[in-house]
C-alpha positions as CSV (number, residue, x, y, z in Angstrom):
1,M,-26.0,6.0,-10.8
2,K,-23.7,3.1,-10.0
3,V,-20.5,3.6,-7.9
4,L,-17.8,1.1,-7.4
5,V,-15.8,1.4,-4.1
6,T,-12.5,-0.4,-4.0
7,G,-11.0,-1.1,-0.6
8,A,-14.5,-1.0,0.8
9,N,-13.6,-2.9,3.9
10,G,-11.3,-0.1,5.1
11,F,-12.2,2.7,7.6
12,I,-13.1,5.3,5.0
13,G,-14.5,2.7,2.5
14,K,-17.0,1.2,4.9
15,N,-18.3,4.6,6.1
16,L,-18.6,5.7,2.5
17,V,-20.5,2.7,1.5
18,K,-23.0,3.2,4.3
19,R,-23.6,6.8,3.3
20,L,-24.0,5.9,-0.4
21,L,-26.6,3.3,0.5
22,D,-28.4,5.9,2.7
23,C,-28.4,8.2,-0.4
24,D,-30.0,5.5,-2.5
25,I,-27.0,5.3,-4.8
26,G,-26.2,2.0,-6.4
27,V,-23.1,0.5,-4.8
28,Y,-20.7,-2.1,-6.0
29,V,-17.7,-3.1,-3.9
30,Y,-14.4,-4.7,-4.7
31,V,-12.8,-6.3,-1.6
32,K,-10.0,-8.8,-0.9
33,N,-11.7,-10.4,2.1
34,N,-15.3,-11.3,3.0
35,W,-17.9,-8.5,2.8
36,D,-20.4,-7.7,5.6
37,N,-23.7,-8.8,4.1
38,R,-25.6,-6.5,6.5
39,L,-24.6,-3.8,4.1
40,R,-26.8,-4.8,1.1
41,V,-24.8,-3.5,-1.8
42,D,-25.8,-4.3,-5.4
43,K,-22.8,-6.4,-6.1
44,V,-19.7,-7.7,-4.4
45,F,-16.5,-8.4,-6.5
46,K,-14.0,-10.3,-4.4
47,G,-10.3,-10.5,-5.5
48,N,-6.8,-9.3,-5.2
49,I,-5.7,-6.3,-7.3
50,L,-2.5,-8.2,-8.2
51,D,-4.7,-10.7,-10.0
52,L,-5.9,-9.2,-13.3
53,N,-8.4,-12.0,-13.8
54,T,-10.4,-10.9,-10.8
55,L,-10.3,-7.2,-11.9
56,D,-11.5,-8.1,-15.4
57,K,-14.6,-9.8,-13.9
58,I,-15.8,-6.3,-12.7
59,D,-18.8,-5.1,-14.8
60,W,-17.1,-1.9,-15.8
61,K,-19.8,-1.0,-18.4
62,S,-22.4,-0.6,-15.7
63,I,-20.3,1.6,-13.4
64,D,-20.5,5.4,-13.6
65,I,-17.9,6.3,-10.9
66,V,-15.0,4.4,-9.4
67,I,-13.8,5.5,-6.0
68,N,-10.4,3.8,-5.4
69,L,-9.5,3.6,-1.7
70,I,-7.2,0.6,-1.8
71,A,-3.9,1.4,-0.2
72,S,-1.1,-0.3,1.8
73,G,0.9,1.2,4.6
74,V,-1.6,3.9,5.7
75,K,-0.9,3.1,9.3
76,A,2.7,3.3,10.5
77,H,2.5,0.0,12.5
78,N,1.7,-1.9,9.3
79,R,4.1,-0.4,6.7
80,N,6.1,-2.6,4.4
81,L,7.9,-1.5,1.3
82,N,7.2,-4.5,-0.8
83,D,3.5,-4.4,0.1
84,C,3.4,-0.7,-0.7
85,I,4.9,-1.3,-4.1
86,N,2.6,-4.2,-4.9
87,V,-0.6,-2.5,-3.8
88,N,-0.1,1.2,-4.3
89,I,1.8,1.0,-7.6
90,I,1.3,-2.3,-9.3
91,G,-2.3,-2.7,-8.0
92,T,-3.2,0.8,-9.2
93,L,-1.8,0.0,-12.7
94,N,-3.8,-3.2,-12.8
95,I,-7.0,-1.4,-12.1
96,L,-6.3,1.2,-14.8
97,D,-5.3,-1.5,-17.3
98,S,-8.5,-3.4,-16.6
99,I,-10.6,-0.2,-17.2
100,N,-8.8,0.3,-20.5
101,R,-9.4,-3.3,-21.6
102,S,-13.1,-2.9,-20.9
103,G,-13.4,-0.1,-23.3
104,Y,-15.5,2.0,-20.9
105,S,-14.6,5.2,-19.1
106,P,-16.1,5.6,-15.6
107,Y,-15.3,8.8,-13.7
108,F,-12.2,7.8,-11.7
109,M,-11.8,9.1,-8.1
110,S,-8.7,8.1,-6.2
111,A,-7.5,8.7,-2.6
112,T,-4.3,10.6,-2.0
113,T,-2.6,11.8,1.2
114,F,-1.7,15.4,1.9
115,Y,1.8,14.2,2.7
116,E,2.5,13.6,-1.0
117,N,2.7,17.4,-1.5
118,C,5.1,17.8,1.5
119,V,8.1,15.8,0.3
120,S,10.0,18.9,-0.8
121,K,9.4,20.5,2.7
122,N,10.6,17.4,4.7
123,I,13.1,15.2,3.0
124,S,12.6,12.4,5.6
125,L,9.2,11.8,3.9
126,Q,11.1,10.3,1.0
127,S,12.0,7.3,3.0
128,N,8.4,6.6,4.0
129,P,7.3,3.7,1.7
130,Y,3.6,4.7,1.9
131,I,4.1,8.3,0.9
132,L,6.7,7.4,-1.7
133,T,4.6,4.8,-3.4
134,K,1.4,6.8,-3.2
135,R,3.1,9.7,-4.8
136,I,4.2,7.5,-7.7
137,S,0.7,6.1,-8.0
138,S,-0.8,9.5,-8.3
139,Q,1.6,10.4,-11.1
140,L,0.7,7.2,-12.9
141,I,-3.0,8.0,-12.6
142,K,-2.4,11.5,-14.0
143,N,-0.4,10.1,-17.0
144,W,-3.0,7.4,-17.6
145,A,-5.8,10.0,-17.6
146,Q,-3.9,12.3,-20.1
147,R,-2.9,9.5,-22.4
148,N,-6.4,7.9,-22.5
149,N,-8.5,11.0,-22.3
150,K,-10.1,9.9,-19.0
151,S,-11.8,12.1,-16.4
152,G,-11.6,11.9,-12.6
153,C,-10.2,13.5,-9.5
154,F,-8.0,13.0,-6.5
155,L,-9.4,13.0,-3.0
156,N,-6.6,14.5,-1.0
157,F,-7.2,13.3,2.6
158,F,-6.0,15.2,5.6
159,Q,-6.2,13.9,9.2
160,V,-9.4,11.8,9.2
161,F,-10.5,10.3,12.6
162,G,-13.4,8.3,13.8
163,A,-14.4,5.8,16.5
164,D,-14.4,2.8,14.1
165,D,-10.8,3.5,12.9
166,D,-7.9,1.4,13.9
167,P,-7.7,1.5,17.7
168,R,-4.0,2.6,17.4
169,N,-5.0,5.8,15.6
170,V,-3.9,8.5,18.0
171,L,-7.3,9.9,18.9
172,S,-8.9,6.5,19.2
173,Y,-6.0,5.5,21.4
174,A,-6.4,8.7,23.5
175,L,-10.2,8.1,24.0
176,K,-9.6,4.5,24.9
177,Q,-7.1,5.5,27.6
178,F,-9.4,8.2,29.0
179,K,-12.4,5.8,29.2
180,S,-10.3,3.2,31.0
181,G,-8.6,5.7,33.3
182,N,-5.1,5.0,32.0
183,I,-2.3,7.4,31.2
184,A,-2.2,8.4,27.5
185,K,1.3,8.9,26.1
186,F,2.1,11.2,23.2
187,G,5.0,13.0,21.5
188,S,5.3,16.7,22.1
189,G,1.9,17.2,20.4
190,T,3.0,20.6,19.0
191,I,2.7,19.8,15.2
192,R,-0.6,21.1,13.9
193,R,-2.9,19.1,11.6
194,D,-6.1,19.6,9.7
195,W,-8.3,17.2,11.6
196,I,-11.6,16.1,10.1
197,Y,-14.1,13.7,11.6
198,I,-15.1,10.8,9.3
199,K,-18.7,12.0,8.9
200,H,-17.5,15.3,7.5
201,S,-15.0,13.7,5.1
202,I,-17.8,11.5,3.7
203,D,-20.0,14.6,3.4
204,Q,-17.3,16.1,1.2
205,I,-17.0,13.0,-1.0
206,I,-20.8,12.8,-1.5
207,S,-20.7,16.5,-2.5
208,I,-18.0,15.8,-5.1
209,I,-20.0,12.8,-6.4
210,N,-23.0,15.0,-6.9
211,F,-21.0,17.8,-8.4
212,S,-21.0,18.2,-12.2
213,H,-17.8,16.4,-13.2
214,K,-15.4,18.5,-15.2
215,P,-13.4,16.9,-18.0
216,G,-9.8,16.1,-17.2
217,F,-8.4,15.4,-13.7
218,Q,-9.2,17.6,-10.8
219,E,-8.0,17.6,-7.1
220,Y,-10.2,18.1,-4.1
221,D,-9.0,18.4,-0.5
222,I,-10.8,16.4,2.2
223,G,-10.3,18.5,5.2
224,T,-11.7,21.5,7.1
225,G,-9.1,24.2,6.4
226,N,-8.3,24.6,10.1
227,L,-5.0,23.7,11.9
228,F,-4.9,22.4,15.5
229,S,-2.1,20.8,17.4
230,L,-2.5,17.3,18.7
231,R,-2.0,18.6,22.2
232,K,-4.9,21.0,21.8
233,I,-7.2,18.3,20.4
234,V,-6.2,15.8,23.1
235,E,-6.6,18.3,25.9
236,K,-10.0,19.3,24.6
237,L,-11.0,15.7,24.3
238,A,-9.9,15.0,27.9
239,Y,-11.8,18.0,29.1
240,M,-15.0,16.9,27.4
241,C,-14.5,13.4,28.9
242,G,-14.0,14.9,32.4
243,V,-10.5,13.5,32.5
244,D,-7.8,14.9,34.8
245,T,-4.8,16.3,32.9
246,T,-2.5,14.0,35.0
247,L,-3.5,11.3,32.5
248,L,-1.8,13.2,29.7
249,D,1.9,12.5,29.1
250,F,3.5,14.5,26.4
251,S,7.2,14.0,25.6
252,K,9.3,15.4,22.7
253,D,11.4,12.2,22.9
254,R,8.5,10.4,21.2
255,D,8.3,12.7,18.2
256,R,8.8,11.3,14.7
257,N,10.9,13.4,12.3
258,D,8.7,12.5,9.3
259,L,5.6,14.3,10.9
260,D,7.2,17.8,11.0
261,V,5.0,19.4,8.3
262,E,2.0,21.7,8.7
263,V,-0.5,22.1,5.8
264,F,-4.2,22.5,5.6
265,A,-7.0,21.8,3.1
266,K,-7.7,24.7,0.7
267,N,-9.8,23.3,-2.2
268,I,-12.8,22.2,-0.2
269,K,-16.5,22.6,-0.3
270,D,-17.7,25.7,1.4
271,T,-20.7,23.9,2.9
272,V,-18.4,21.7,4.9
273,R,-16.0,24.5,5.8
274,N,-18.9,26.7,7.1
275,N,-20.6,24.0,9.1
276,W,-17.5,22.6,10.8
277,N,-17.0,23.0,14.5
278,L,-14.2,21.3,16.5
279,E,-16.2,20.7,19.7
280,N,-19.2,19.3,17.8
281,S,-16.8,16.9,15.9
282,L,-15.2,15.7,19.1
283,N,-18.6,15.3,20.7
284,D,-19.8,13.1,17.8
285,F,-16.6,11.2,18.1
286,I,-17.1,10.5,21.8
287,N,-20.7,9.5,21.3
288,E,-19.9,7.2,18.5
289,F,-17.1,5.6,20.5
290,D,-19.4,5.1,23.5
291,S,-22.0,3.5,21.3
292,L,-19.5,1.1,19.6
293,H,-18.0,0.1,22.9
294,N,-21.2,0.0,24.9
295,V,-19.9,2.7,27.3
296,Q,-22.7,4.0,29.6
């Protein structure tokens, strides 16, 4: 089996590639910037998804599964409407067009966000360029699959966290503050999320890859099916780190109105649901953080 991972330099992409290699699955990557050669994949395709020429150099005929993780605007601090349109909409169309021109039909898996299904519940999400363009992208993929008789699935990600994520991710930030003995500032922390540690999200993707692929386009949730407030998660994390609660600063004044939705994963693999445990996930998170940052 050969799997192409686009956006392989990202947080989820790099963790997925490592696991695919551990599973002895053939891996191709498509990246914009330089690839870490320590991860010995079968082939590296380097290019920009806005450049059709680089996409057409991909050896589509030898690829069984495409896992499309390229996205712009995932993080709030790096969110630009033009970039979101170019990458999430035009870039997606370019990938689909390149597959069509090749004449081959790899199983197409593409990342979505749970926020896409929450727009009707919170109208402020409509002004979020990331969610808006990802929602359009998902519809384009559905239409493409129907018109061209393609098969694949959406990977609907919930609140994924891990030690090698962007340090501005809320839990990475919290742990960094705790380890340095500094006050960690948050919003009210009352909104609940379906939090999933990166290892378990990759477990789910591997399970889907190994699952007999149905014709048409399916949707799978990448989450645990459990809801916890940020406040509960952070307080638990602080307790496990032996941190005094005086280092926790919660304030409603810091809340963002586009985060006021509560949904959890439903269409998930039972093996992940049954094996998941909050404390174990946070313990793995802490240990991974300490290892990456050489914390004794």
